[in-house]
C-alpha positions in Angstrom: 4.8 -26.3 16.0 8.0 -27.4 17.0 9.3 -25.5 20.2 12.6 -24.8 18.4 10.9 -23.2 15.6 8.9 -21.4 18.1 11.5 -20.4 20.2 13.1 -19.0 17.0 10.5 -17.2 15.8 9.9 -15.5 19.0 13.8 -14.6 19.2 14.0 -13.3 15.8 10.3 -11.3 16.9 12.0 -10.3 19.9 14.8 -8.5 18.2 12.6 -7.0 15.3 10.5 -5.4 18.0 13.4 -3.9 19.8 14.4 -2.9 16.3 11.1 -0.8 16.3 11.0 0.9 19.0 14.5 2.5 18.5 13.4 4.2 15.3 14.8 7.7 14.6 13.3 11.2 15.3 11.9 13.0 12.8 11.8 17.2 12.5 8.5 18.6 12.5 7.8 18.9 8.8 5.1 18.3 6.8 5.7 16.0 3.2 3.3 16.4 0.2 3.2 13.4 -2.4 0.9 12.5 -5.0 -0.5 10.2 -2.0 -1.3 12.8 0.1 0.5 15.0 3.2 2.0 13.5 6.4 2.8 15.8 9.3 5.1 14.0 12.3 4.9 15.8 15.3 8.2 15.1 17.2 8.0 14.0 20.9 4.4 14.9 20.9 4.0 15.5 25.3 1.7 13.7 27.6 1.2 14.3 31.2 0.2 10.5 31.4 3.1 9.1 29.4 6.9 9.7 28.1 6.7 12.0 25.0 6.5 10.2 21.4 6.0 11.0 17.5 2.9 11.4 15.9 2.4 10.8 11.7 -0.8 12.6 10.7 -1.7 11.6 7.1 -4.2 13.6 5.0 -5.5 12.3 1.8 -4.6 14.2 -1.8 -7.0 17.3 -2.1 -7.6 17.7 1.6 -6.4 21.2 1.8 -8.8 22.3 -1.5 -11.5 20.8 0.0 -13.5 21.8 2.9 -15.2 18.1 4.0 -14.1 17.0 7.2 -12.9 13.3 7.4 -13.3 10.4 9.3 -10.2 9.6 11.6 -8.6 6.4 11.7 -5.6 6.5 14.9 -3.0 3.3 14.4 -0.3 2.3 16.6 3.0 1.6 15.7 3.0 4.7 13.5 6.5 4.8 12.5 5.3 1.4 10.3 2.6 2.9 8.2 3.5 5.3 5.8 7.4 5.4 5.2 10.2 2.5 4.4 13.0 5.1 6.2 11.0 4.8 9.7 9.4 1.7 9.5 11.5 0.0 11.9 11.6 -3.4 9.8 12.1 -1.2 6.9 8.7 -2.2 5.5 5.8 0.2 5.5 1.8 -1.0 5.3 1.3 1.4 2.7 -2.0 3.0 4.5 -2.1 5.8 2.5 -2.1 3.6 -0.8 -4.6 1.6 0.5 -6.9 4.3 2.1 -6.4 6.5 -1.6 -7.3 3.1 -3.5 -10.3 2.0 -1.7 -11.9 5.6 -1.3 -11.5 5.6 -4.8 -13.7 2.6 -5.2 -16.4 3.2 -3.0 -15.7 0.5 -0.5 -14.8 3.0 2.4 -15.5 6.5 3.2 -12.8 9.5 3.4 -10.3 9.2 6.3 -7.1 10.7 7.7 -4.8 8.0 9.6 -3.2 9.4 13.1 0.1 7.0 13.0 0.6 6.7 17.1 5.1 5.7 16.9 5.5 2.9 19.8 8.1 3.2 22.5 10.5 1.6 24.4 7.4 0.7 26.7 5.9 -0.6 23.7 4.8 -3.8 25.5 3.6 -2.4 29.2 1.2 0.3 26.9 -0.4 -2.3 24.8 -1.1 -4.8 27.5 -5.0 -4.5 28.6 -4.3 -3.7 32.4 -7.9 -4.7 33.1 -7.7 -8.0 31.9 -4.4 -8.6 33.1 -5.9 -8.1 36.4 -8.3 -10.9 35.8 -5.0 -13.3 35.5 -3.8 -15.9 38.6 -0.7 -14.2 40.2 1.6 -16.7 38.5 0.9 -15.6 34.8 0.7 -11.6 36.4 4.0 -12.3 37.6 5.5 -14.2 34.2 3.7 -10.8 32.3 5.2 -8.7 34.8 9.0 -10.1 34.2 8.9 -10.4 30.8 7.8 -6.6 30.2 10.0 -5.4 33.1 6.6 -3.6 34.8 3.3 -3.6 35.2 0.6 -2.2 32.4 0.7 1.2 31.1 -2.3 0.6 28.9 -4.9 2.7 31.0 -2.4 5.7 30.9 -1.9 5.2 26.8 -5.5 5.4 26.2 -5.9 8.5 28.4 -3.2 9.5 26.1 -4.8 9.1 22.9 -8.4 9.9 24.2 -7.9 13.1 26.2 -4.8 14.6 24.6 -4.2 13.7 20.9 -7.7 13.3 20.1 -8.6 16.9 21.0 -5.4 18.2 19.4 -6.3 16.1 16.0 -9.7 17.4 16.3 -8.4 21.3 16.9 -5.5 20.7 14.4 -7.4 19.2 11.4 -11.4 19.4 10.0 -12.7 16.0 11.4 -15.5 14.4 12.4 -15.3 13.8 15.9 -18.2 11.9 16.7 -18.1 8.4 17.5 -19.2 6.6 14.2 -16.6 8.5 12.4 -14.0 7.4 14.7 -11.8 4.0 15.0 -8.7 2.3 16.1 -6.4 -0.2 14.4 -3.5 -2.2 15.1 -1.3 -5.7 14.7 0.0 -8.0 17.3 0.3 -6.0 20.4 -1.3 -3.4 18.9 -4.3 -5.2 18.2 -4.9 -6.2 21.8 -4.7 -2.0 22.7 -7.0 -1.8 19.7 -9.7 -3.9 21.3 -9.6 -2.4 25.0 -9.6 0.8 23.4 -13.1 0.0 21.7 -14.0 -1.9 25.4 -12.7 1.2 27.6 -14.4 3.9 25.2 -17.3 3.0 23.3 -18.4 6.4 23.4 -15.4 7.3 21.5 -14.6 4.3 19.1 -16.9 3.1 17.0 -14.9 0.1 15.8 -11.2 -1.6 16.1 -9.1 -3.4 13.9 -7.2 -6.1 15.3 -4.6 -7.6 13.1 -2.6 -10.6 13.9 -4.0 -10.3 17.8 -1.1 -11.2 20.1 -3.3 -13.0 22.9 -0.4 -14.7 24.7 0.6 -11.2 26.3 4.5 -11.7 26.0 6.8 -12.9 23.4 9.1 -14.5 26.3 10.2 -17.7 24.9 9.4 -20.5 28.2 6.1 -18.8 27.9 5.4 -19.4 24.4 6.8 -23.0 24.5 4.5 -23.7 27.1 1.4 -22.3 25.8 -0.9 -25.4 27.6 -0.3 -23.6 31.1 -1.2 -20.6 29.5 -4.0 -20.8 27.4 -6.9 -21.2 29.7 -6.0 -18.4 32.2 -5.1 -16.1 29.8 -8.1 -16.2 27.7 -10.4 -17.1 30.8 -9.0 -13.3 32.0 -10.2 -11.9 28.4 -13.3 -13.4 28.2 -14.2 -12.4 32.0 -13.1 -9.0 31.0 -15.3 -8.5 27.9 -18.4 -10.2 29.1 -18.3 -7.0 31.8 -16.8 -4.5 29.3 -18.8 -5.8 25.9 -19.2 -2.8 23.2 -22.7 -2.8 22.2 -23.1 -4.8 18.9 -26.1 -2.1 17.8 -23.0 0.6 17.2 -19.7 -1.0 17.3 -17.6 -3.3 15.1 -15.1 -5.6 15.5 -12.6 -7.0 12.8 -9.7 -9.8 14.1 -7.6 -12.1 12.2 -4.9 -14.2 12.4 -2.2 -16.6 10.5 -0.8 -20.1 10.7 2.4 -19.5 10.6 4.9 -19.0 13.5 3.9 -16.6 16.2 0.3 -16.7 14.5 0.5 -20.4 15.0 -0.6 -19.6 18.8 -3.7 -17.6 18.2 -6.6 -19.8 16.5 -7.5 -21.4 20.3 -7.9 -18.0 22.1 -9.5 -16.1 19.3 -12.3 -19.4 19.3 -13.0 -18.3 23.1 -13.0 -14.8 22.4 -15.4 -15.5 18.7 -17.8 -17.5 21.4 -17.7 -14.8 24.1 -18.6 -12.0 20.9 -21.5 -14.5 19.5 -23.0 -15.1 23.0 -22.9 -10.9 23.3 -25.1 -10.6 20.3 -22.0 -10.2 17.4 -22.9 -11.8 14.2 -20.5 -12.5 11.5 -19.8 -10.3 8.6 -22.5 -7.7 10.0 -20.7 -6.1 13.1 -17.8 -8.9 14.1 -15.4 -10.4 11.4 -12.8 -13.0 12.9 -10.6 -14.3 9.7 -7.9 -16.9 9.0 -5.0 -16.6 6.7 -3.5 -19.6 5.8 0.2 -19.3 5.6 0.4 -16.0 6.7 3.3 -15.2 9.3 3.8 -12.3 12.0 5.4 -9.6 10.0 4.5 -6.2 8.0 4.5 -8.0 4.5 1.4 -10.2 5.7 -0.2 -7.3 7.2 0.3 -4.8 4.1 -1.1 -7.3 2.0 -4.0 -7.7 4.0 -4.9 -4.8 5.4 -7.5 -3.9 2.6 -9.7 -6.3 5.0 -9.4 -4.4 8.2 -10.3 -1.1 6.2 -13.2 -2.2 4.3 -14.9 -3.4 7.3 -14.3 -0.8 10.2 -14.0 2.2 7.7 -17.1 1.0 5.6 -19.3 4.0 4.1 
């Protein structure tokens, strides 16, 4: 990719990302439609991090049934169900996808918990123990880019110790590992992987869409990827070698496109794939790593291929 093109893509992505972190607050209301019911909890409190909104979606018929459901936790939760709250004005259509895939028998019935992001999104989504493996100069560059060090350990504690217990107490869930999964895009892909490796007894699968391995959108770093590819990818591989989840009990889904920011990801993904294969993961069995030609880094493309990660991590 030409440096100017990459710089423009990074600037656009940065402006869009900041917009996504400034979405309006929503009242604590339930909204029922033929596509299920959403419950939005405003300013959900935490002992570890700043409050944030949480949107819970239950599928059609939940209120009339007695069955308990699997739970999928998703990051950037304001972008999942409603164009009006989506940071870029384009929702993923998660509810419609789940309904269609359940009806076709491709996935188990599942409820979705959308965790809205905050202005600390980057810090909350950068895997802290990977960051600790980086050389000092790369740590400093990432630190300066995000305005501070990682808060991902605190973010995962919020999910596991505060949010998940609330969901399991409030809704009819199947709380065991087999029925608990996590998914996100871009930096949300990184934190989904980190959640699976840090809490392998809690989550059985992670969906990592357009995983943003470079850790930052700082234009200078993106244009100098030849300086950062090896130290960052080596830090991930070192971390994974010490914290790899069992291929007998876990699934990992990765994908990436070939346009703009996604054009950076393939060299990183190749190294991650090699580490997974060495650890005993098998393609199409418990691990997917797919390349989408001409796909860019935005909600339109993620919505377009959402059925693929859902079918893999939520398979019956």
